[in-house]
C-alpha positions in Angstrom: 28.5 -63.2 7.6 31.7 -61.6 6.5 31.3 -63.1 3.0 27.8 -61.7 2.8 29.0 -58.2 3.8 31.7 -58.4 1.1 29.1 -59.4 -1.5 27.0 -56.4 -0.6 29.9 -54.0 -0.8 31.0 -55.3 -4.2 27.5 -55.8 -5.7 26.7 -53.6 -8.7 24.5 -50.6 -7.5 21.5 -49.7 -9.7 21.9 -46.7 -12.0 21.0 -43.5 -10.1 18.0 -41.5 -11.2 17.9 -37.7 -10.9 15.0 -36.2 -8.8 12.3 -34.8 -11.0 8.9 -33.1 -10.6 6.0 -32.8 -13.0 4.9 -29.2 -13.4 1.8 -29.7 -15.4 1.0 -29.0 -19.1 3.7 -31.5 -20.1 6.6 -29.7 -18.3 8.9 -31.4 -15.9 11.9 -30.2 -13.8 14.9 -32.5 -13.2 17.5 -31.6 -10.6 21.1 -32.9 -10.3 24.0 -32.1 -8.1 27.6 -32.9 -7.3 30.1 -32.4 -4.5 33.6 -33.6 -5.4 36.4 -32.9 -3.0 39.8 -34.1 -3.9 42.8 -34.5 -1.5 46.1 -33.8 -3.3 49.6 -34.6 -2.2 52.6 -33.9 -4.5 56.3 -33.3 -4.3 56.2 -29.9 -6.0 55.5 -30.8 -9.7 58.6 -28.9 -10.6 61.2 -31.7 -10.5 63.2 -29.8 -7.9 64.0 -31.3 -4.5 62.4 -29.7 -1.5 58.9 -28.7 -2.4 55.8 -30.5 -1.2 52.1 -29.6 -1.5 49.2 -30.9 0.5 45.7 -29.4 -0.2 42.1 -30.1 -1.0 40.2 -28.8 -4.1 36.4 -29.1 -4.5 33.9 -29.0 -7.3 30.3 -28.2 -6.3 27.6 -28.3 -9.0 23.8 -27.8 -9.1 22.0 -28.5 -12.3 18.5 -27.9 -13.5 16.8 -29.1 -16.7 13.4 -27.8 -17.5 11.8 -29.6 -20.4 8.4 -30.2 -22.0 6.9 -33.0 -24.0 7.4 -31.1 -27.2 11.2 -31.6 -27.2 12.1 -28.2 -25.8 14.6 -27.9 -22.9 16.5 -25.3 -20.9 19.7 -26.7 -19.2 21.5 -24.7 -16.4 24.5 -26.0 -14.4 26.0 -23.7 -11.8 29.5 -24.6 -10.6 31.9 -23.5 -7.8 35.5 -24.7 -7.9 37.8 -23.8 -5.0 40.7 -24.9 -2.8 39.8 -25.3 0.8 41.1 -22.3 2.7 41.6 -20.1 -0.4 39.7 -17.3 1.2 41.3 -15.1 3.9 38.8 -15.9 6.7 35.5 -17.5 7.4 33.6 -14.3 6.7 35.1 -13.7 3.3 32.3 -13.9 0.8 34.4 -13.6 -2.4 33.9 -16.6 -4.7 36.2 -16.4 -7.6 35.4 -19.9 -8.8 31.7 -19.6 -9.3 30.6 -19.8 -12.9 27.8 -21.1 -15.2 29.5 -24.3 -16.4 26.6 -24.9 -18.8 23.6 -22.7 -19.8 22.0 -23.6 -23.1 18.7 -24.2 -24.8 17.9 -27.5 -26.6 15.3 -28.0 -29.3 14.5 -31.3 -31.0 12.8 -31.4 -34.4 12.5 -34.9 -35.6 16.0 -36.3 -36.0 17.6 -32.9 -35.6 18.7 -31.5 -32.2 19.8 -27.9 -31.8 21.8 -26.5 -28.9 22.7 -22.9 -28.4 24.6 -21.4 -25.4 27.4 -22.5 -23.1 27.8 -26.3 -23.3 30.1 -29.3 -23.0 31.1 -30.9 -26.3 32.5 -34.5 -26.2 33.3 -36.3 -29.4 34.5 -39.9 -29.8 37.2 -40.8 -27.3 38.0 -37.1 -26.5 41.3 -37.4 -28.4 40.8 -33.8 -29.8 37.5 -32.5 -28.3 36.4 -33.3 -24.8 35.1 -31.9 -21.5 38.2 -32.5 -19.5 36.0 -33.8 -16.6 39.0 -34.8 -14.5 39.9 -31.2 -13.8 37.6 -29.7 -11.2 36.8 -26.8 -13.5 36.2 -29.1 -16.5 35.7 -27.5 -20.0 32.7 -26.0 -21.8 32.3 -24.0 -25.0 30.2 -20.9 -25.9 28.5 -21.7 -29.2 25.9 -23.5 -31.3 25.6 -27.2 -32.2 23.4 -29.2 -34.5 23.1 -32.9 -34.2 21.5 -35.3 -36.7 20.6 -38.9 -35.8 19.7 -41.7 -38.3 19.5 -45.4 -38.2 23.0 -46.6 -37.3 24.6 -43.2 -37.8 24.8 -39.7 -36.4 26.5 -36.4 -37.3 27.2 -33.0 -35.7 28.3 -29.6 -36.8 29.2 -26.9 -34.4 30.7 -23.4 -34.1 32.2 -21.9 -30.9 33.8 -18.7 -29.7 36.9 -19.4 -27.6 38.1 -15.8 -27.2 36.4 -12.5 -28.0 37.9 -9.0 -28.1 35.4 -7.1 -30.2 32.5 -7.0 -27.7 32.3 -3.6 -26.1 28.8 -4.1 -24.7 28.5 -2.7 -21.2 27.0 -6.1 -20.1 30.0 -8.0 -21.4 33.1 -8.7 -19.3 35.8 -8.8 -21.9 39.1 -7.4 -20.6 39.9 -4.1 -22.2 43.5 -5.1 -23.1 42.6 -8.3 -24.9 43.5 -8.4 -28.6 42.3 -10.9 -31.2 39.5 -13.4 -31.5 39.7 -17.2 -31.5 37.0 -19.3 -33.2 36.7 -23.1 -33.2 34.2 -25.3 -35.1 33.9 -28.5 -37.1 31.9 -31.4 -38.4 31.8 -34.9 -37.1 30.1 -38.1 -38.4 29.8 -41.5 -36.8 28.4 -44.8 -38.0 28.2 -48.5 -36.9 30.0 -50.7 -39.4 28.9 -53.9 -37.8 28.6 -55.8 -34.6 31.1 -54.3 -32.2 32.7 -52.0 -34.8 32.2 -48.2 -34.9 33.9 -45.6 -37.1 33.9 -41.8 -37.3 35.4 -39.0 -39.4 35.9 -35.5 -38.3 37.0 -32.1 -39.5 37.9 -29.2 -37.2 39.1 -25.6 -37.8 40.6 -23.1 -35.4 41.1 -19.6 -36.5 42.7 -17.0 -34.2 44.3 -13.6 -33.9 46.8 -12.1 -33.1 48.7 -15.4 -33.7 47.3 -15.4 -37.2 46.5 -19.1 -37.1 44.2 -21.0 -39.4 44.6 -24.7 -38.3 42.6 -27.4 -40.1 42.4 -30.9 -38.6 41.0 -33.9 -40.4 41.0 -37.6 -39.6 39.1 -40.4 -38.1 38.6 -43.0 -35.3 37.9 -46.7 -35.3 36.6 -48.6 -32.3 36.1 -52.3 -32.3 35.5 -55.3 -30.0 35.4 -59.0 -30.7 35.2 -61.4 -27.8 37.7 -60.3 -25.2 39.6 -58.2 -27.7 39.1 -54.4 -27.7 40.9 -51.8 -29.8 40.8 -48.2 -30.9 42.7 -46.6 -33.7 42.8 -42.9 -34.5 44.8 -40.7 -36.8 44.6 -37.0 -37.7 46.5 -34.6 -40.0 46.8 -30.8 -39.5 47.3 -28.2 -42.2 46.8 -24.5 -42.8 48.8 -21.4 -41.9 50.5 -19.8 -39.0 51.6 -16.3 -40.0 53.6 -16.8 -43.1 54.4 -20.4 -42.4 52.5 -23.5 -43.6 51.2 -26.0 -41.0 52.0 -29.6 -41.5 51.6 -32.0 -38.5 50.0 -35.4 -37.7 49.3 -37.9 -35.0 48.4 -41.6 -34.7 47.1 -43.5 -31.7 46.4 -47.1 -30.8 44.9 -48.9 -27.8 44.6 -52.7 -28.1 43.7 -54.9 -25.2 42.3 -58.2 -24.1 40.1 -59.0 -21.2 40.7 -62.4 -19.6 37.6 -62.2 -17.4 38.7 -60.5 -14.2 42.1 -59.4 -15.5 42.9 -57.4 -18.6 45.8 -55.9 -20.5 46.0 -52.9 -22.9 48.9 -51.9 -25.1 49.4 -48.1 -25.6 51.1 -46.5 -28.6 50.8 -42.8 -29.6 52.8 -40.6 -31.9 52.4 -36.8 -32.1 54.7 -35.1 -34.6 56.9 -32.2 -33.6 60.1 -30.5 -35.0 60.5 -27.7 -32.5 58.5 -25.2 -34.6 54.9 -24.0 -33.9 53.9 -25.0 -37.5 55.4 -28.5 -37.4 54.1 -29.7 -34.1 50.7 -31.5 -33.7 48.3 -29.5 -31.5 45.8 -31.6 -29.5 43.2 -28.7 -29.7 40.7 -29.2 -26.9 41.4 -32.8 -25.9 41.1 -34.6 -22.6 44.8 -35.4 -22.5 44.5 -36.7 -18.9 43.1 -39.9 -20.4 46.2 -40.5 -22.6 49.6 -39.2 -21.7 49.8 -40.0 -18.0 47.3 -39.1 -15.2 49.9 -36.9 -13.4 49.1 -34.3 -16.1 52.6 -33.3 -17.1 51.4 -33.4 -20.7 48.0 -31.9 -20.3 48.8 -28.9 -22.6 50.3 -30.1 -25.9 52.4 -28.7 -27.6 53.4 -26.3 -24.8 54.3 -29.1 -22.4 56.5 -30.8 -25.0 58.3 -27.6 -26.1 56.9 -28.3 -29.7 59.1 -31.4 -29.9 56.1 -33.8 -30.3 55.5 -36.9 -28.2 56.0 -40.6 -28.5 54.1 -42.6 -25.8 54.6 -46.4 -25.6 53.3 -48.4 -22.7 50.7 -50.7 -21.3 48.0 -51.1 -18.7 47.3 -54.1 -16.4 43.8 -54.0 -14.9 41.7 -56.1 -12.6 37.9 -55.9 -12.0 37.1 -58.1 -9.1 33.5 -56.9 -9.1 31.1 -54.6 -10.9 32.0 -51.8 -8.6 35.8 -52.1 -8.1 38.5 -51.6 -10.7 42.2 -51.5 -10.1 44.9 -50.7 -12.7 48.6 -50.1 -13.1 49.7 -48.1 -16.2 53.2 -47.5 -17.5 54.1 -44.8 -20.0 57.5 -44.4 -21.7 57.5 -40.8 -23.0 59.9 -39.4 -25.6 60.1 -36.5 -27.9 59.5 -37.0 -31.6 62.5 -34.9 -32.3 65.6 -34.3 -30.1 65.9 -31.1 -28.1 68.6 -28.5 -28.9 70.9 -30.3 -26.5 70.4 -33.6 -28.3 68.1 -35.3 -25.8 64.8 -37.1 -26.5 63.8 -38.8 -23.2 61.0 -37.0 -21.4 60.8 -39.8 -18.8 58.6 -42.6 -17.5 55.4 -42.5 -15.6 53.7 -45.2 -13.5 50.1 -44.7 -12.4 48.4 -46.9 -9.9 44.6 -46.4 -9.7 41.8 -47.8 -7.6 38.1 -47.0 -8.4 35.2 -48.0 -6.1 31.6 -47.1 -6.9 30.5 -47.5 -3.3 26.8 -46.6 -3.9 24.8 -45.4 -6.8 25.6 -41.9 -5.7 29.1 -42.2 -4.2 32.4 -43.0 -5.9 35.8 -43.1 -4.3 38.9 -42.9 -6.6 42.5 -43.1 -5.6 45.5 -42.4 -7.9 49.2 -42.7 -7.1 51.7 -41.6 -9.7 55.5 -41.7 -10.0 57.3 -39.7 -12.7 60.9 -40.5 -13.5 62.1 -37.5 -15.5 64.5 -37.7 -18.5 67.0 -35.2 -19.9 64.7 -33.9 -22.6 62.1 -32.9 -19.9 64.9 -30.9 -18.2 65.7 -29.2 -21.4 62.1 -28.2 -22.2 61.3 -27.0 -18.7 64.7 -25.4 -18.0 65.3 -27.4 -14.8 68.6 -26.7 -13.2 70.8 -29.7 -12.4 69.4 -33.2 -12.5 65.6 -33.3 -12.3 64.1 -35.1 -9.3 61.5 -37.8 -9.3 58.0 -36.6 -8.8 55.3 -38.3 -6.7 51.6 -37.5 -6.7 48.6 -38.9 -4.8 44.9 -38.0 -5.4 42.0 -39.2 -3.4 38.7 -38.1 -4.9 35.3 -38.5 -3.3 32.5 -38.0 -5.8 29.0 -37.5 -4.4 26.2 -37.0 -6.9 22.4 -37.0 -7.0 
């Protein structure tokens, strides 16, 4: 009986379907929702002894997609992000975290798909453009996107407004003291080169004032699998201008692993250039860095979190998948600066992340992450930590309920 119960708990649940209703004349309404509370424990995240934090954050989403049989759709996703107890009392009705996470129209014309409005943009492995879904607020863009799909290939072009200062319309909510606009756009193409082998190329441009930046990023991504071997390789170069200075920066990344059935191993190697100057450091743009440089998120904002010194990340991940619903992993990162700090130090530290994911039902996932960060001298230099930096501990327990 116990064995049968374990088999039920570890069995792969069927893929969930969103509730939908037919409205007549070819129209249908699809509903989706999410409630994702996350319990957080940490030792201050400042590498100083004495601080401890214990709190709960929560994302709540309600989404509606109205579509017809002529390839026209309206997508709305309302989101509330908060910490439990952030309001003063139980009758406080302020809700600073409510926003439209997505609100866009979608039109399909043959192989062409057009989207206009507030929307998520996720490209390739999210190395430079992703939705940062791990954060409760996540990420979305205001702009337009055109996608083309062919046999064995697809391509996208997009343009977005990151920051706006010119809008003086009374219906806009632009702060009166904001100066300068920031625009971001690009083009992306993807193709299948063969069985288990994909490749893509991309070009992005970010132009902004008052920093007077025009940053071009060009490169590509290769993803392959053969038997138990899986690998991804990506590399990008950045050029352009930052004020009177010329930008010159680059990055390269590698993930290579092998699955031995239940157990697997992945090697990690990333290099992001940096020389201590804004024009010489690689900028990860709008990446989902949580996936790459440690899940404790001490390097979520690059180059700011590295003091423009770049980043070298070498490590590995040991994973186990005892069932279709349970995955466990231990990941090690050795993190160093690409260039020494002014004090002559390059060691940012080491991070060890232990993670357990359980898809309990088609609509319920439970995820646990425990991280340890052992800081180095370069991290103390960049962050201005007085004395010897202390080890940081962090525990997340996330419950993800969706329909």
